[in-house]
N, C-alpha and C positions, 0 to 999 in steps of 0.2 A: 947960533945953531938951533934948528927947529926941534922942539921937544917931541919925542915920539908920542903918538896918540894912544890913549888908553883904550882898552877894549870897550869899556863902558861908555866912552864918548864917540864910538864909531857910529855913523849914521845908520848903517844896516842893523847893527846890534840894537840900537834904540827903537827903530821902527818895528823890528821883530819882537822885541820885549814888550812894546806897547800892544802889539797884536795879541800876544800870548795873554797879557793881563785882561784885555777886553773880552777875549773868548774864554777866559777862565782855564786856560791851559797851564798846568803846573807839572813840573817833574816830581816824581815820587820822593817823599822825605828820605833823607839819607839813612835814617835808622830803619826804615822799611827795607830798603835795599840791603843794608848790612845784615839784618836778621834773615832775609831770604838767602843770602850768600852763606851765612853760617849754618842754616838748616841744610842746605845742599852739601856743604863741607862735611857735616856730621851724618849725612844719609838719612835725615829726618824728613820723609816724604810728606807726611801730614802737615807739619809746620811749614814746609816749603810751599805746599799747595795753598795753604791759608794766606801766606804772605803774598804770593803771586796774585791771588784773587783780590786782596786788599789793594795792591798796586794797580791792578787793571780796573778797579772800580773808579779810580781817578780819571779825569779827562786827560787823554794822552796828548802829548805834543805832536804837532804835524812835522814830520821829518822829510817830506817830499811834496811836490805839487799834487800828485795823484794819490788817493787813499790806498790803493794796492801797494804802490811803491813805498809809501810811508809805513804801512804795516810791515812790509818785508824788512825795511831798514830797522824798525823797532825790534823785530825778532832776531835779526842778525846781531844787534847790540846785546840782546838778552843772551844769545848763544855765546857771545864772547865773555860775558860776565860769568855764566854757568861754567864755562871752560876753566876760567881762572879759579873758580871755587873748588872744583874737583882736583885741580893741580895742587892747590893749597892743602887739600885734604889728603894728598899722598898718591894720587894717580900719576902714572908716568906721563910726562908732558906729550910725548909723541903719540901715545894712545889717546889722550884727551884731545889733541889737535886733530887727529884723524876723525874722531867722532864729530867734532865741530865742523870740519870740512864737509863731511857727509851730510850733516843736517842743513848746512847753509845751501848746499846744492839742491836739497829737497825744497827748501824755502823758495829758491829762485824758480823752481818748476811750477809752483802753485799759482793759480790764476783767480782764486776766490778768497776774499777777505775773511769770510766766515770760517773757511777751512784753516786759514792762518791762525785765527783766534784759538781754535781747538789744538792746532799743532804746537802752540807754545807750551801747553800743558803736557802734551805727549813728549815733547822735547825735554821738559823738566824731569819727567819720569825716567827717561833714558839716562840722564846725567846722574840722578840719584841711584839708579840701578848700578851704574858703573862704579860709583864710590863705595856702595855696599859690597860689590864683588871684590873690590880692592881690599877692603877691610877684612873680608873673610879670609883672604889669602895671607894676611899678615902673620897668622898663627902657624903657618906652615914653615917647614925648614927651608933653608936657602936653596937647596937643590930642587925641591918641589916647586918653589916659586919661580925659579929659572925655567923649569919645564913648562909651567903655565904661561909664562911670558913668551916663550918660544912658540907655543901653540897659538896664542893670540896673534902673534906677529906673522905667522905663516898659515893662517886659517884658510886661505884660498889655494893652498898647495896640498899635495898628497902627503898626509902625515902618518907616520908609523912609530911604534915604540922604538924600533932600531934607529930611525933617523934622529929622534929626539935624544936618545942615549948617546949617539955618536957626537952630536953637537955638544953635549954636556961632558963628554969624555968619561962616561961611566958605563958599567956593564948593564945591558938591558934588563937582566933579572933583578939587579939591585934597584934600578930605577922603578921597575914595575912593582916590586914589593914595597918600597918606600912610599910610592905614590898612593897605592891602595890603602896602606896602613894609615896615612895621614888624611886623605880626602874621603875615604870610604867607598871610592869607586875605582875601577881600573882606569888606566891612562887612555885606553882605547874608547871606553865609554865616555870619558871626559872630552876627548877630541870630538867624538860624534855629537855629543850633546851641545858642545860649543858651536859646531858647524850648523846644527839645526837652529839654535838660537839666532845666530848671525843671518841665516837664510830667511828668517821671519821678516827682516827689514826689507829684503828684496821682494818678498811676497806682498808686503804691505805697500811699498812705495814705488815699485816699478811694474812695468808690463811684461817683464821677462817671462818666458814660458817656464813651466816647471822643469822640463827637460834641460833648458838652458841654466837654470839655477842649480840643478843637480850637477851639471858639468862644471859650473863655476867653482863649486866646492869640492870638485874631484871625487865625487861618488862614482862608483863603478857603473851604475845605471840609475835611470829614473825610478824604477820599481824599488831598488834598494833604498834610495833616498826617501821615497814615499813610505816604505815600511818603517824606517828609522824615525821619521817624523811622527808617524802614528804611535810608535812605541813611546816616544817622549812626551807627546802632547795629547794623545787620545783622539786625534783627528788627522785626516789627510791634509797635505799642503793645499789642495784645491778647496777643501771645505774651510780651512783656515783663511784662505784669501777672500772667500765670498761671505764669511761670517762677520759678525760684529767684532770678534776678537782681533781682527786685523786692522781695525779702524780706531 
């Protein structure tokens, strides 16, 4: 009976390994990767950035024939690792995977290697921001956390205090008082602020018109969306889109 060949003896593996050694391509040390994942898991943006820079200073392995495809594959791999890190840190898997899917779609749209290099750091910031947001909510009561979760999951729908209260099977006044007491803001303000934050991604990464974005988030009009955006950020959506803040 023929003995199964080991991976190390496979001709393609050997030739590929020899090529990597000749070209000085090495995968990042495992302790670098582990420290990066731990930094993300604990929401430590500075440490995570430092580790990602250290990893990127190493000569990267070629993951495809063409440089653009190779870089995209590398970012998708990073996105997968970052997703696992925030899930390990306590983020709901469905929310984590939704962020991952969104970012991978953005990666696939890009056609410039230099833009992809910068996007990896932007991607890291988004994952750290999500883990920080999740940790902030840990101190809230179960009912308030459920309300926040519902708002996040239905961010593209028309949200009202009454609708959230009905879902949670509590009186609107009770939910309103409890939410304001624990978070420091009204539930309506929280909903609007969350929608504005989510809309920044569309302003940054899509060509959707401002009126289309306002409609996507179920604001009653473009002017109302613009006013809210300015209230929360200090600038209009149009100025945000063309400014360095959106890049």
